[in-house]
N, C-alpha and C positions, 0 to 999 in steps of 0.2 A: 405511437404514443407521443404525447408532449411531455418531455422529461426535464425537470429542473436539476441543475448540476451545481453543487458547491465545489470550489476549487477548479472551476472550468478553465481558468487561465494558467493552471499549473502544469507540471511535467506530464502526469498521467492524463489530465484533461485534454491536453493538446493532441494526444493520440486517440483518446476515446471518442471525442466529438465527431471526427470524420467517420469512425466505424458506426456510430449511432445513425448518422445521416445516411450512410450507405444502406443501412438496414431499414430505412424509411421513417425514422423517428425525427421529431423536431426537438431541438435543444434550446433551453432557456438557462442562461448563466445567472448565478447569484454571486454577488461581490460586494466588498466594502466600497467599491468605486463604480457604481452603476452607470456613471457617465462614460465609462470606457467600454466600447464594444468588444466582445470576445469573438474572434474568427469562428465562423461556423454556427454561431448561435443566433436565433431569431431576435432575441432581445436580452438585456441584462437588467436584473432586478436587484434591489438593495438587500443586504443581509448583514446585520450586526448582532453579536450575541446579546448585547445589552441595549439594542435599539428597538424600533417598532417591529411588530410581528412581520415576518416575510410574507410577500404576496404569493400565495399558492394557487391563485385562480387558474382554472382550465388545465392544471397539471394533473397527469395521471400517475406519474412516478417521480421519484427523487433518487439521485445518486449523490452521495455525500462523501466528497474527497478532500474537503478542506482540512488544513492542519499545518501549523508552523513546522518548518524543517527541523528534524531532530539532530541535524548536523550542527556542530559548534559546541563549545564547552557548556556543560550543564550547570550553570549557576542557578541559584534559587529563582532569579527572575526569569531565566530561560525555561526552567521547568514549569513555572507558573504559566508562561505563554504557551508552551506545548500542551498543557492540560486544557487551558481555556479555549484555545483555537479548535480543539476537538470536542471536548465534553460540553462546554457551555454553548458552542455553536449548534451541536446536535440537539441539545435540549431546546434551543430556540426554534429549530425546525419542527420538532415534535409538538411543541406547544401550539404551533400554527396549524396543525393537521385537522382539528375538529372543523367540520363544515366544508372541508376541501374534497376533491375527487381523487386524491392520491390513494392508490391501493397497494403500492409496493415501494419500499425504501431499501435501496442497496447502500449500505453504510460501511465504509472502509474500516478495517482494523489491521492488525499486524501480527506476524509470528512472534514478535516480542512478548505476546501473551503467554508463551510457554516458558520463558526464562532460559536459564543456562542448564541444560539437561544432559550434557555429554552425548553418548551414542544412543540414548533412548529414542525409539521411534515414536513420533508424536502425531497420531491422527487427530481429527477434529474433536474426538471424544475425550482426548487427554485433558487432565485438569490443568488449570493455570499454574504458572510458575511463580517465582519471586522476583522482586526488583522493580525499579521505577517503570520500565516499559510494560511489564506485566500489569502493574497497577493501572497505568493509563489505559492500556488496551481493554482491560475488564470494565473500567468505568465508562469508556467510550462505547463499548458494546451494550452495556446496560442502559445508557442514555438512549441509544437507538431502539432497543427492545421495548422501551416504554410505548412505542407506537403500536405494538401488538394489541394493547388494550383498546385501541381505537379501530380495530379491524384491519390494520395495515400489515401486509406480509413483509417481514424484515429478513434480509439476507446479509450476511457479514463476511465478506471476503477478507481473509487474513493474508496480507501481502508479505512476501519475502523480499529479498534483495532483487530489485528490478533491473534487468538488462535491456538496453536499447542502443540503437546506432547513434542516437543523439539525445542528450538530456539526461537528467538524473545523476546518480553518483558515479556512473561510468565515465562521465565527462571529466571527473577528477582522477579517476584510476588510470585511464588509458594513457594520458600524457606521461605519467611516471614510468609506465612500462615501456613506452616508446623511447624514453631517455635511458633505458637500461637500469632504472631504479626500482623495478618491481621486485617483490619477494614475498614469501609467506609472512603472515602476521602471528607473532607468538609462536606456539608450537606448530601451528598449521594443521593440527588435528581436529580443530573445531569444525562442526558441520555447518554449512552455509545453505539455508533454504533460499534458492534463487528461482526466478521466473522471468520469462521474456515479456516485454510490454505488450506484444501481440496477444499473449495469453491473458494478461491482466484485462485487456479490453474484451477479448473473446469471452472470458468467464463472466465479466460484468454484464455483457449483453445476454448471455445465457441465463443469468440469474434474474434479469429483468423480464425476460420473455417466458420463462418456465414457471407456470403459475403455482406449482406445488413445492417449490424449493424455498426453504427458510432456515435460519440459524447460521452457524459458522461454516465456512468453506475455506480450506487451505489453498490459497492462490500461490502454489509453489509447484515447480516441475516434479515429475515422478522419479527423477534420477538425481537425488541430492549428491553433493560433493563436499569434501573437506576444503578448508581454505588452501591447503597445499595443492590439492588437485585443481582448484580454480586457478591458482597462480600459474601452474604449469600449462593449463589449457589456454589461458589468455596470452601467455608468453609465446606459445606455439603459433597462435593465430596472428599475432603481431610480428612474429619472427624476430623476437628480441630475447636476450638472456634475462633471467629472473633469479639472481643469486644473492640478493641483499635482504636477508630476513630482518624483520624488525622485532627486537625482543619485547615481550609483554610489558616489562617494567618501563621501557621507554614510551610505549603507547599510553600507559597509565599516567606517566609523568607529563606527557604532552597533552593528552586529551581528558585527563581526569576520569570521572565516572562514565563519560561518553565512550571510553575505550571498550565498554561492554558490548557495544554495537558490533565490533569486529572480533572480540575475543570470546564471547559467549558461544556455546555450541547448541544449536537448535536443529534437530533432525526431523523437521515437520514433514508429514506425508499427506498427499491429497486424496485420501481414501474416499471420503464423502463426495469430494469434487468429481472424481472419476465415476463413482457410482451414480452420480446425477446424470451421466450421459455426456459430460463435457470431454472433448478430445483435444489434447494439447497439440498446438501447431509446432512447438519447439520442445520436445520432451528431453532432448540431449543437450548438454552444455556446449559441445563443439559447434553444433549447428546454430545454436542461439547466439553465440559470439560472432558468427559470420553473417547473421541475418541483418 
């Protein structure tokens, strides 16, 4: 297939494009800077939420990964950018679909959809939760689902915390642990829905190529852990101590509302993902941290 990718130059895009090429697909990047080539992509086309309609000629599929990082203090301006970079951009893509040959849209979402739910097990059928990220995730998914009215199959991988050898949030976490400054966050009892980037890419390819799959799919490993368990596992892999817990009130003081990213408990379960026939490359945390 010839596949258009938004967010192609980002963290996940950098891992996904080689996987798609290895699977025999051709990648076309979409960017606010079409003059900048994206490694592994045959070309780069322009995409602005409030600009001209994106050029979808000859494309058979779209992977929508674009979105401003949710890291950083959530000021009103930051929240506005987070929403616009996801929802407005997705709406721009969907508006361009009539007359195109696109038949499948894989549009990213997040386990933030479920909100703070304690130890409740949350398969894809679980209702949405409360909070800013739940609101954004639901609106993001609804923007993508609008493509269904045009006969496009829409799959919505809900990404958890993504682990990779290089890139993403782990680039900020590992140095702290290597300095012996790692520790649980808050009580450490909150559940962390994690996934290795290999499985983010593998599931995305699976959703693109499996013609009957649609709707939400939890892109999380089948063995969830609490923050305390994650802390111990990472410390063991790096052979460093991790005895400096960070109290929840300090996180809220330092990060504001963004502290919910690390303090909320979301025990997402990939029930529908596994029923679809996808087999995780890294189902256990220890192996994922070493990969």
